[in-house]
C-alpha positions in Angstrom: 132.0 -80.2 116.0 130.5 -79.4 112.7 132.1 -82.3 110.9 130.7 -84.9 113.3 127.4 -85.2 111.4 129.3 -86.7 108.4 131.4 -89.2 110.4 130.6 -92.5 112.0 132.6 -93.6 115.0 133.5 -97.3 115.0 134.8 -99.0 118.1 136.8 -102.2 117.7 135.9 -104.8 120.3 138.0 -107.8 121.2 137.0 -109.9 124.2 137.7 -113.3 125.5 134.1 -114.1 126.4 130.7 -113.4 124.9 129.6 -111.7 128.1 132.6 -109.3 128.0 131.9 -108.6 124.3 128.3 -107.6 125.0 129.4 -105.4 127.9 132.0 -103.7 125.8 129.5 -103.0 123.1 127.2 -101.3 125.7 130.2 -99.2 126.9 131.0 -98.2 123.3 127.4 -97.1 122.7 127.5 -95.1 126.0 130.7 -93.4 124.9 129.2 -92.4 121.6 130.1 -95.1 119.1 127.9 -95.4 116.1 128.9 -98.9 115.2 131.3 -101.6 116.3 133.8 -104.0 114.8 133.3 -107.3 116.6 136.6 -109.2 116.4 135.3 -112.8 116.8 138.5 -114.8 116.6 138.7 -115.3 120.4 135.2 -116.7 120.6 134.8 -118.2 117.1 135.5 -121.7 118.3 131.9 -121.7 119.6 129.4 -120.6 117.0 126.6 -120.4 119.5 128.6 -117.7 121.3 129.0 -115.8 118.1 125.3 -116.1 117.4 124.5 -114.9 120.9 126.7 -111.8 120.5 125.1 -111.0 117.2 121.6 -111.3 118.6 122.4 -109.1 121.6 124.2 -106.4 119.7 122.9 -102.9 120.4 124.7 -101.2 117.5 125.3 -101.9 113.8 128.3 -104.2 113.5 131.1 -105.2 111.2 132.1 -108.8 112.1 135.7 -109.8 111.6 137.6 -113.1 112.0 141.3 -112.4 112.0 143.8 -115.1 112.0 147.6 -115.0 112.4 149.4 -114.1 109.2 151.4 -117.3 109.3 148.2 -119.2 108.6 148.1 -117.6 105.1 151.9 -117.5 104.5 152.9 -118.7 101.1 156.6 -118.9 100.4 157.7 -116.2 97.9 159.2 -118.7 95.5 155.7 -120.3 95.1 154.1 -116.9 94.5 156.8 -115.9 91.9 156.7 -119.3 90.2 160.3 -120.2 91.3 161.2 -123.7 92.3 
């Protein structure tokens, strides 16, 4: 594919354990990913696990911590200044 040279393939990785996350990163690299998004919310309760994954990464990474929308829910009447 001629356009491939201008694209980067990013694989999103969500795993329950640091070991699975590192294995998934290796698999993504073998499959041709150029970088990974490491979704850390499942292991973020243990910062040493997060550090370990970051040290063992084999590709450039985007690190994300996603939380349920309800954590950030603000009632519309507060946003609009009603009430």
